[in-house]
C-alpha positions in Angstrom: -39.1 -37.5 12.7 -37.2 -35.9 10.1 -38.3 -32.6 8.6 -40.2 -32.8 5.4 -38.5 -30.9 2.7 -40.7 -29.5 -0.1 -39.9 -30.8 -3.6 -37.3 -28.7 -5.4 -35.6 -27.3 -2.1 -32.1 -28.0 -1.9 -29.5 -27.8 0.9 -26.9 -25.2 0.3 -23.2 -25.8 1.0 -21.5 -23.4 3.3 -18.0 -23.0 4.8 -17.5 -21.6 8.1 -14.7 -21.1 10.7 -16.4 -21.8 13.9 -14.4 -21.4 17.1 -11.2 -21.7 15.1 -12.4 -25.0 13.4 -13.1 -25.0 9.6 -16.3 -26.6 8.8 -18.1 -27.5 5.5 -21.9 -28.0 6.0 -25.0 -28.4 4.0 -28.0 -26.2 5.3 -31.5 -25.8 4.2 -32.2 -22.2 3.2 -34.3 -21.3 6.2 -32.0 -22.7 8.8 -31.0 -20.0 11.2 -27.5 -19.7 12.6 -28.9 -20.4 16.0 -30.5 -23.7 14.9 -27.3 -24.7 13.1 -25.2 -24.0 16.1 -27.4 -25.8 18.6 -29.0 -28.7 16.6 -26.5 -29.6 14.1 -23.2 -28.7 15.7 -24.2 -29.3 19.4 -23.0 -25.8 20.5 -25.6 -25.3 23.1 -24.0 -22.5 24.9 -25.8 -20.2 22.7 -29.1 -19.8 24.1 -32.6 -19.6 22.3 -34.5 -17.0 24.3 -37.2 -15.2 22.4 -36.3 -16.4 18.9 -37.3 -12.8 17.6 -34.0 -10.9 18.2 -35.4 -9.1 21.2 -33.5 -10.6 24.1 -29.9 -11.0 23.0 -29.5 -14.5 24.5 -28.4 -15.9 21.2 -25.7 -13.2 20.5 -22.5 -14.7 18.8 -19.6 -13.1 17.0 -19.5 -13.0 13.3 -16.2 -11.8 12.0 -15.7 -10.1 15.4 -19.0 -8.2 15.4 -22.0 -9.3 17.3 -25.0 -10.7 15.6 -28.4 -12.2 16.9 -28.0 -15.9 15.7 -31.8 -16.3 15.8 -32.3 -13.5 13.0 -29.3 -14.7 10.9 -29.8 -17.3 8.2 -26.9 -19.7 8.2 -26.4 -19.3 4.4 -25.7 -15.7 5.0 -22.6 -16.7 7.1 -20.9 -18.6 4.2 -17.2 -17.9 4.5 -17.5 -16.2 8.0 -15.5 -16.6 11.1 -17.9 -17.3 14.0 -17.1 -17.4 17.6 -19.6 -18.7 20.3 -19.2 -18.8 24.0 -17.4 -22.2 23.6 -14.7 -20.6 21.5 -13.7 -17.9 23.9 -11.3 -19.7 26.3 -7.9 -20.9 25.4 -8.0 -24.2 27.0 -8.3 -23.6 30.8 -7.3 -19.9 30.2 -10.6 -17.9 30.3 -11.1 -15.0 28.1 -10.7 -11.6 30.0 -14.4 -10.9 29.7 -15.3 -14.4 31.0 -13.0 -13.7 34.0 -14.5 -10.3 34.8 -18.1 -11.8 34.7 -17.0 -14.2 37.4 -15.1 -11.5 39.4 -18.1 -9.1 39.3 -20.7 -11.8 39.8 -22.3 -10.6 36.6 -24.8 -13.4 36.3 -27.3 -15.0 38.5 -29.4 -17.7 36.7 -26.6 -17.6 33.9 -29.1 -18.1 31.0 -28.2 -14.7 29.4 -24.4 -14.9 30.2 -23.1 -16.4 27.0 -25.1 -13.8 24.9 -24.0 -10.9 27.4 -20.3 -12.0 27.1 -20.3 -12.3 23.3 -22.0 -9.0 23.1 -19.7 -7.3 25.5 -16.8 -8.6 23.4 -18.3 -7.4 20.2 -19.0 -4.0 21.9 -15.3 -3.8 22.7 -14.3 -4.8 19.1 -16.6 -2.2 17.7 -14.8 0.5 19.9 -18.1 1.6 21.4 -17.3 1.3 25.0 -16.0 4.7 25.7 -18.1 5.3 28.9 -20.2 3.6 31.4 -23.2 5.1 29.7 -22.0 4.0 26.2 -21.7 0.3 27.6 -25.2 0.4 29.0 -26.7 1.8 25.9 -24.8 -0.6 23.4 -25.6 -3.6 25.7 -29.3 -2.7 26.1 -30.2 -5.4 23.5 -29.2 -8.1 25.8 -31.8 -8.7 28.4 -31.2 -10.2 32.0 -34.4 -11.3 33.7 -32.3 -11.5 37.0 -31.4 -7.8 36.8 -27.6 -8.2 37.0 -27.1 -5.1 34.9 -24.9 -3.2 37.3 -22.5 -6.1 37.8 -22.4 -6.7 33.9 -21.5 -3.1 33.3 -18.8 -3.4 36.0 -17.4 -6.5 34.4 -17.4 -5.0 30.9 -15.5 -1.9 32.2 -13.0 -4.2 34.1 -12.4 -6.4 31.1 -11.8 -3.7 28.5 -8.2 -2.8 29.4 -7.2 -6.5 29.6 -8.7 -7.1 26.2 -6.8 -4.1 24.7 -3.5 -5.3 26.1 -4.1 -8.6 24.5 -4.4 -6.9 21.1 -1.0 -5.1 21.3 
């Protein structure tokens, strides 16, 4: 059943670059970025966890910085460049952070993994990963119910040098 839209409420046109692809979309003013990604664009790698910005499962990159997609209105992203977990690999070539998560077994059930990886890349982009303690602190907004935190930190530490090499 389609959503009932109150009289006088209009969809808003937005333009986004999503995983390297330009998109022009129409969105209702209350549509979250998470719902846009999952329900309208079928990018379901971004997970809906708490829907309150407390778990980090919905973390994506907006202009290289991490954001909770459940707390971000889609209209606020007009003109932004978004990267989701689906946009990190280059064909069959995994992103260094994805490879490090596999190497260090930094996931168990895997539900939080897309948000963890996007958050870790954002952390690296922000230049805040100066130490193991800093990684732990700045990744603390991403929860893992399985408790793979030690492996996640090891994966982030391992991937950082390779990410920096790729930027040179």
